[in-house]
C-alpha positions as CSV (number, residue, x, y, z in Angstrom):
1,X,6.6,95.1,-168.5
2,X,4.7,98.2,-169.3
3,X,1.6,96.1,-169.5
4,X,2.1,94.8,-166.1
5,X,2.7,98.3,-164.8
6,X,-0.4,99.4,-166.6
7,X,-2.4,96.6,-165.1
8,X,-1.2,97.6,-161.7
9,X,-2.1,101.2,-162.1
10,X,-5.2,100.6,-164.2
11,X,-8.1,101.3,-161.9
12,X,-10.4,99.0,-163.9
13,X,-8.1,96.0,-163.1
14,X,-8.0,96.9,-159.5
15,X,-11.8,97.1,-159.5
16,X,-12.1,93.7,-161.1
17,X,-9.8,92.1,-158.5
18,X,-11.6,93.6,-155.6
19,X,-15.0,92.7,-157.1
20,X,-13.8,89.1,-157.6
21,X,-12.5,89.0,-154.1
22,X,-15.7,90.6,-152.7
23,X,-17.8,88.1,-154.6
24,X,-16.0,85.1,-152.9
25,X,-16.1,86.6,-149.4
26,X,-19.8,87.1,-149.2
27,X,-20.5,83.5,-150.3
28,X,-18.3,82.2,-147.5
29,X,-19.8,84.6,-145.0
30,X,-23.2,83.8,-146.3
31,X,-22.6,80.1,-145.6
32,X,-21.4,81.0,-142.1
33,X,-24.5,83.1,-141.4
34,X,-26.8,80.3,-142.7
35,X,-25.1,77.8,-140.5
36,X,-25.4,80.1,-137.5
37,X,-29.0,80.8,-138.4
38,X,-29.9,77.1,-138.5
39,X,-28.0,76.5,-135.3
40,X,-29.9,79.3,-133.5
41,X,-33.2,78.1,-135.0
42,X,-32.5,74.6,-133.6
43,X,-31.5,76.0,-130.2
44,X,-34.7,78.1,-130.1
45,X,-36.8,75.0,-130.9
46,X,-35.1,72.9,-128.2
47,X,-35.5,75.8,-125.7
48,X,-39.2,76.0,-126.6
49,X,-39.7,72.2,-126.1
50,X,-37.8,72.3,-122.8
51,X,-39.9,75.2,-121.5
52,X,-43.1,73.3,-122.6
53,X,-41.9,70.2,-120.7
54,X,-41.1,72.3,-117.6
55,X,-44.4,74.0,-117.8
56,X,-46.3,70.6,-118.0
57,X,-44.3,69.3,-115.0
58,X,-44.9,72.4,-113.0
59,X,-48.7,72.1,-113.6
60,X,-48.6,68.3,-112.8
61,X,-46.3,68.4,-109.8
62,X,-46.3,72.0,-108.6
63,X,-48.7,71.3,-105.8
64,X,-46.8,68.2,-104.5
65,X,-45.5,69.9,-101.3
66,X,-49.0,71.1,-100.4
67,X,-50.5,67.7,-101.1
68,X,-47.8,66.0,-99.0
69,X,-48.8,68.2,-96.0
70,X,-52.5,67.5,-96.6
71,X,-51.7,63.7,-96.7
72,X,-50.7,64.1,-93.0
73,X,-54.2,65.5,-92.3
74,X,-55.8,62.5,-94.0
75,X,-53.6,60.2,-91.9
76,X,-54.8,61.9,-88.8
77,X,-58.5,61.6,-89.9
78,X,-57.9,57.9,-90.5
79,X,-56.3,57.4,-87.1
80,X,-59.1,59.3,-85.3
81,X,-61.8,57.2,-87.1
82,X,-60.0,54.0,-86.3
83,X,-59.8,54.9,-82.6
84,X,-63.5,56.0,-82.3
85,X,-65.3,53.4,-84.4
86,X,-65.1,50.7,-81.7
87,X,-67.1,52.9,-79.2
88,X,-70.7,52.0,-78.6
89,X,-72.0,55.4,-77.6
90,X,-74.6,56.8,-80.1
91,X,-73.0,60.3,-80.0
92,X,-69.6,58.9,-80.8
93,X,-71.0,56.8,-83.7
94,X,-72.6,60.0,-85.1
95,X,-69.3,61.8,-84.8
96,X,-67.5,58.9,-86.6
97,X,-70.1,59.0,-89.4
98,X,-69.5,62.8,-89.8
99,X,-65.7,62.2,-89.8
100,X,-66.1,59.6,-92.5
101,X,-68.1,62.0,-94.6
102,X,-65.5,64.8,-94.2
103,X,-62.7,62.4,-94.9
104,X,-64.3,61.1,-98.1
105,X,-65.0,64.7,-99.3
106,X,-61.4,65.6,-98.5
107,X,-60.0,62.5,-100.4
108,X,-62.3,63.3,-103.4
109,X,-60.8,66.8,-103.5
110,X,-57.3,65.4,-103.5
111,X,-58.2,62.9,-106.3
112,X,-59.4,65.9,-108.4
113,X,-55.8,67.3,-107.9
114,X,-54.3,64.1,-109.3
115,X,-53.6,62.2,-106.1
116,X,-54.5,58.6,-105.8
117,X,-53.9,56.0,-103.1
118,X,-51.8,52.9,-103.7
119,X,-53.7,49.7,-103.3
120,X,-51.6,47.5,-101.1
121,X,-53.4,44.8,-99.1
122,X,-53.7,41.5,-101.1
123,X,-51.3,42.7,-103.8
124,X,-47.9,41.4,-104.5
125,X,-45.1,43.4,-102.9
126,X,-43.7,45.9,-105.4
127,X,-40.7,48.0,-104.2
128,X,-41.7,50.8,-106.6
129,X,-45.0,51.3,-104.6
130,X,-44.4,49.6,-101.2
131,X,-41.9,49.9,-98.4
132,X,-41.7,46.6,-96.4
133,X,-41.4,47.1,-92.7
134,X,-41.6,43.5,-91.7
135,X,-42.4,39.9,-92.8
136,X,-44.8,37.5,-91.1
137,X,-45.7,33.9,-91.8
138,X,-49.4,33.7,-92.3
139,X,-51.2,30.5,-93.4
140,X,-53.1,30.8,-96.6
141,X,-51.1,33.8,-97.9
142,X,-48.6,33.5,-100.7
143,X,-45.1,34.7,-100.3
144,X,-44.5,38.4,-100.9
145,X,-48.2,39.2,-100.6
146,X,-49.0,42.4,-98.6
147,X,-50.9,41.4,-95.5
148,X,-51.0,44.6,-93.5
149,X,-50.7,48.3,-94.2
150,X,-49.2,50.7,-91.6
151,X,-49.4,53.8,-93.7
152,X,-51.1,54.5,-97.0
153,X,-49.1,55.3,-100.1
154,X,-50.0,58.0,-102.7
155,X,-49.3,58.6,-106.3
156,X,-49.5,62.1,-107.8
157,X,-50.2,62.1,-111.6
158,X,-48.3,58.8,-112.1
159,X,-45.4,59.6,-109.8
160,X,-45.1,57.9,-106.3
161,X,-44.8,60.7,-103.7
162,X,-45.1,58.3,-100.7
163,X,-44.7,54.6,-100.8
164,X,-47.1,52.4,-98.7
165,X,-45.5,51.1,-95.5
166,X,-46.5,47.4,-95.4
167,X,-46.0,44.0,-93.8
168,X,-45.3,41.2,-96.3
169,X,-46.1,37.5,-96.0
170,X,-43.1,35.2,-95.9
171,X,-42.9,31.5,-96.7
172,X,-40.7,30.8,-93.7
173,X,-42.0,30.3,-90.1
């Protein structure tokens, strides 16, 4: 029993026990810290990728609201040209020519910003790009072919921002 008492009071034995205990604790804590580090590293990488995607989308589609407003201006240009082009007056014809030039320049600027028009007339109806307002039976046209366009549709960098409003041919009279 004296040995046991000596072991208890012996400072070297106490030191050994605490060192052994201390050696096992840091290994466990070290594993926890490594796991936390890898978790945080993965979270940071995911955050970086998410921010990069958001930045790309902001650059691609950030001007969408402004372009939607400018599309209204293009629509008004088209309506004005359509109204005036039937006039026989020389001055009006010159005005129409000028309006065509300005409209083309305006559309070219919008194309540089990533905006393209949806081709509709003569194409098959596609609900992803077209909004059908009516159906008409027309001889010589295949069913679901777009035959009239009431309003142009637009795509901004691959995303439809306004579907074309169209009339579709039907096979029924």
